[in-house]
N, C-alpha and C positions, 0 to 999 in steps of 0.2 A: 235585916233592911239594908244594911251595907253590902251583903252579898248580892242581895236583889238589884241594886243599883249597879254593881259591877257587872253582872249579866247583862243587864239592858245596855250598858255601855258597849260591851264586846258585840251584842247584836246590832247596834246601829252602826257600828264600824264595818261589820260584814255586809249589812245592806247597802252601805255608801261604796264599799269596794266593789260590790256586784254591779252596782248601777253604773259605776265609772267604767267597769269592762265593757259593758253592754253598748255605753254611748261611744267608746273608742271603736268597737267593732262596727258599729253602725257608720261612724265617720269614715272608717277605711273603706267599707262598701260603697259609701257615696262617692268616696274618692276615686274608687275603682270604675264606677259607673261613669262618674264625669270624665275620667281619663279616656274610656272607651268611646265616649261621646266625641270628645275632643279629637281621637284618633280617627274616628269615622269622618268627622268634618273635614280633617286635613286630607284624607284619602279622597273623599267627594270633591274637595277643592282641587286637588291634583287632577283628578278624573276630569272635571269640569274644565279646567285650565288647559288640559291636553286637548279636549274635544274643542274648546273655543279656539285653540291655536289652529288645529285641523280645519275649523270652520271659518277661519279668518275672522275671528272676533263676533261670530252670530251670538245674539243675545237671546235669553230665554223667552222674549215676546214670539219667537218663531216655534216655540215647543208645539208638538203636534198632540191632537187629542186621541189618536189611535196609534201608538208606537208600533203595534204588531202588524197593522196595515203597511206601514212605512218600511218595516223590515221585510215583509214580503215582497214589496215593490223593488226594493234594492236586490233582493235574492233572484227575483225574476229577470231584472236587468242585467246582473251579472251573468246569469245562466244563459240568457238570450245573446249576450255579448260573446260569451264562450262558443255557443253554438254556431254564431255567424262566423267566427274565426274559423272554427272547425269546417264551416262549409264554404268558405271564400266569401265572406261578406261582401267584400269590395267588389267582386265579380258578379255578386247578385244585384246590387243597386246600379241601375243604369241611367238614371235620370229620367226614366219613364215615371211619371207620377202615379199611373194606375198601377203598374207592376210593382213599383217600389212600395206601394201601399199594402200588398199582401203576399208578394211571391217569395219572401225572405222568412217567412212564418213556416217552421218546419212541422207545424201542427195545423196546417191549413185545412185538412180534410175534417177536422173537428170544428172548425170555424169558417165554414164555406160561406155563410151569409155574410160575412165581414166584406166580401167583394161588393156588395150592394152599396157600401159607403165609400167605395172607390172611384166613383164615375167622375168624368169630366165632361166639359164641353155642354152643348145644348141640351143633351140627353142625361145630364148629370143627376137629376132627380129621378131617373127611373130606379124603382125600388124592386121591381119583378115580384118574386114570392118572399121576400124576406121577412114578412111578418106571418108567415104560414107555416105549415108543416112541411116535412120532406115526403117526397113521394119517390119510391124507387121503382124504375122501369127494370123489369126482369124478363120481358118477352119482346122480341123485335118484330113479332108479326103484326099484320094489318088486315086481317081477313075481313072485316065487316066495318066500312067507314061510317055506317049509321048506329051499329050496336057495338063499339069497340070493347074488347076483353079488358078487364082489369089487369094491370100490370104492363099495359102496353102504352107508348108515348101518347098515341092518339086518346086513350082513356085518360091520361094525366092532364093534357093540356086544355081539355074541354070543361074541367070541372070548375064549379063557381068558387070564388075565395081564392086567396094566395097559396101557392104552392111552389116549393123549391125542389126541382125534379132533378134526380140524379139516377145513375145506370149501375146495375149490379155488376156487369162484365162488359167486355168488349163486344159490339154487335154492329151489324149492318141492316138498317131499316130501310126497307123498299116499300114506299107508301102507295096504296092503290089510287088515293085521290089526296088533294091537297089537305095538308095538316092545319086545320083552322083553329088557331088559339084563342084563349079567353084570357081576360085581363088578369094582371098581378100574377104572372107566371115567370119563372126562371127555369131555362134549361141549361144544365151545367154538366158538361161532358168531362170535366177534369178527373185525372186518375184512370181513364179508361180510354179505349179507342172507339169512338162512335161515328159511324157514316151513316148520312141520310143520302142515298143515291139510288139511281137507275129507275126511278119512279117520279111521282109527285113530291113537291117540297114545301116549304112554309108559308104560310099566309098569315098575315098579321092584320086584320080588317076591323074597323069600328071599336077598336079597344084601346087600352092604355097600360103602361108600366108593364113592359116586357123585357127581359135580359136574356140574351142568347149568347152562350159562352162554350167555346172548347168543342166545336162540332166539325166534322169534315162535311161539307155539302158539296155535291158534285153529281154530273150527268142527270140533271133534273129534266123530266119530259113533260110536255104538255098532256094534261089529263082533263077530266070534266064530263059534261052530260051526265050527272050521276047525283044521287042524293049522298049528303054528307052532314054529319052531325057536328054543330059548332058548340052546343052546350048540353048539359043534361037534359034540358027541357025544350031543345029546338034542333031539327034538321031541316035541310031544304036542298032544292034543286042547284047545282052548280053548272053553270056554262063551262066553256072551254077555258082553261087556265093556260096561261102563255108558257109556263115552264121556267118561271124565275126561281133561283135559289132561295131567296127571301123576297117576298112582296109585302110592302108596307102601304096600306090603303086607309086614309082617313083616320090614322092613329097617331098618338102622341106618348112622350116619355117612353122612347124605345132606345135601347143600348144593344149594340151588336159588337161583340169583343172577342178577339182572340179565336176566330174561326179560320177555317181554310176553304176557299171557294174556287171552283173551276168548272169549265165546261158544261154550262146548262143551255137549255134551248133558247132562253130570252136572255134576261139580265141576271146578273150575279146577285146583286141588291137593287130593287126599285122602291122609290118612295114617291108616291103620287096622292092626289086627290085631297088636299088640305092636310097632309100629314106634317107633324112638326114637333120640336124638341126631341131631335134624334142625335145620338153619337154613334158614328161607326170608327171603331178603334182598333188597332193591333191585329188586323186581319191580314191574311196572305192571299192575294188574288193571282191566279195564273190561267193560262190557256183559255181564253176567251176573247170574244170580238166585242160586244157592247156590255161594259163592265157595270156600270152603275147610272141609272136614269133618276134624276131629282126634279120632279115636276111632271104633271101630266101632259099638258099641252099648251101651246102659246096661247090659246085662247081661254084656258081655264085659269081665271085670275085669283081664285081662291087659294092658289099656291103662293101668292105674295106673302102670306103669313109664314111660309115655310123656314125654318132655321135648322140647319144641318152642320154638325162638326165631323170632319174627316181628318183623323189624327192618328200618327203613329202606325200607318199601315205600310205594307210593302207591296207594291204593283211590280209584279215580277214577270217571268218568262212566258211569252206566247200570247201577250195582251195586245189588242188593236187600239181600242179607243174608249172614250167615255169614262174617265178615271176623276171625276164624274162628268156627267152631261147635265146641265142646270137650266132651270126655267123660273123666272119670276122672283124667288126668295133671296135668302141671305145664306151663304155658304162660307164656313171657315175651314180652309185646306191647310193644315199645320203640321209640319214635321213628319211628313211623309217620305218614303223612299221610292223614286220612280226610276226602276232600272231598264224597263221595257216598254216601248209602245211602237206601233207601227205606222199609225196615222196622225195621232195627237193624244196628249194627255187630259187636259181640262177644256171643256166646250160649254157652250150655251147659247141660248136664244131668249127673247122676250125679257130683255133687261134684267137679268139676274145681278146680284151683288156678290162678287168672288174676291175673297181676301186670302191670298196665297202667301204663307209666312214660313220662313225656315225649312223649306222642303229642299230635297235633292233631286235634281232632274238630269238623268243621263240619256242625252239624246241617241237615236239609233244611227247606224252608219249610213242610212239613206240620206243623201243631202237635201232631199224634198220633204223630210219629216222631222226636221229640227225643232219646228216651232213646237212649243208646249201647248199653246192656245188656238182654239178654233171657234170663230163666231158663225153660228147657223142664222143667216139673215132671212127673215120672213117679213118683219114690219119693223119700222123705226131706223134709227141712226146708231150703229153700234158704237160709235166713237162716244156717245154720252153713257154708256153703261159703265159702272163702276167696277173696274177690275184692275186690282194692283198685285205686284210681286214685292215683297219686303224680306229682305234677308235671305231670299233663295239662293241655292248653289246651283248654277247652270253649267253643266259639263257637256264636253264632246260638241260643242256648238250649238247647244239648246239655248232657245230665247224665248222669253215671255213678252208677249205684246200687251202693255196695259192700255187703259182707256178711261174715259170719265174725269169729272173735275176733282175727285177725291174727296166727296163730301164727307165731313167728320161723322155726321149723324148717321150716314148710311153704313160706313165701315164699323160704326159702334155696334150695330145691329147684326153685323157679320163677324164679330169677335166674341170669342167665348172662353179663351184661356190664353195664358202667356205662352208665347213661341220660345223654344229653346233655339240655341245656335244651330244652323244647318250643318256645322261640323260635328254635332252630336247625334244626327240622324241614324248613322250606322249602328251605334250603340243602342239608341231608343227603339230602333225596329228590329234589333237582332232576333228577338223572340216573336215576331210576328207569326200569326197562324196558331194552330193547335199547339199546345204546350204538352211536353212529356212528363207530366207531373206524376211523382211517385209518393206513395204514401210514407210519412214519417221523415221526410227531407223537404228542404225548401224547393219550390217548384221552379 
């Protein structure tokens, strides 16, 4: 019995010792874990403190839900910043809000439709074919204006629904008859050298939402007395066309941007018969007599609704008059460069409202052609017409003859964007006309 009690006592001591060892080990493990937690918290605290210092004390209330998205944005901005520095970013931005919206993007060819979000002026809501598919023109031919061949420009522009029309290669397109467009189309000549020349040219009639960008349009001829298709389901007889470069007839939300136009039989751009919501921007006009007519006739009063923005264009060598010639409506002529005219720059009749802001007018040497303006008097008293010059730069003896009482409501309807200083016109219009865009670099 004594031996048994002795063994029980020894066994109890062994069990107690074992338990004490395990408790100690567990405590050491917990201490280690707690130590690592404290260390981690300290590291996080230091990290957060450092981030807070860099963020000027920004709190966790501004934490983002998707940190990967933010990281991607930061990387993109860093990459874009580097690319802009490599490309000479500050030489890319000119203060031209249209160009600054898209031209600095070296991947513009993959994001062509972004152009539709860069509009300004009365035609700023023209979306063209932004919401449609791309159509690639690969054939410069125009053999049959009634049954155009797929792959031709005529086949593209007559289709129903929105299309963004581009060109596979350089080409000269000589049209047999007017190119009658359908609504919601963009013709985008960037990246190639496209000429519409030596035949008929472009007609925008009874439609809406058209963008024409990056075309050389010249040597347009009168055509007509022929059948021409205007949609997949309609063709009709066309009488003689005047030979305008671009004719806009009873249409709205039209944007004509970065084209080079010259030497056509009638006007380079005419907008008549109730057309409105038009922007004519960044174009280069040369070698022509009657450049631009806005308004059908003095008796056609429906043109009183017309609103047209003429911005950032260069009116260059060999021009005579009508830059523009206006009737009835409201016209914002802003930040254009007028380096040549032989008769006058801006004219009109039938009480148009002309708001000239921030333009540069360089008068010709002819002492009898220094006046920027010309009133064509048919009816009424021209002194009541609202014509004003605000912030224009008048050089070499150029002068602008204002008129009217300066009614605020009238000029409000002839104001479509904020004018830049006339001292910036040279930079703003330096890229006027067709651009030499190359794939993979800023345009």
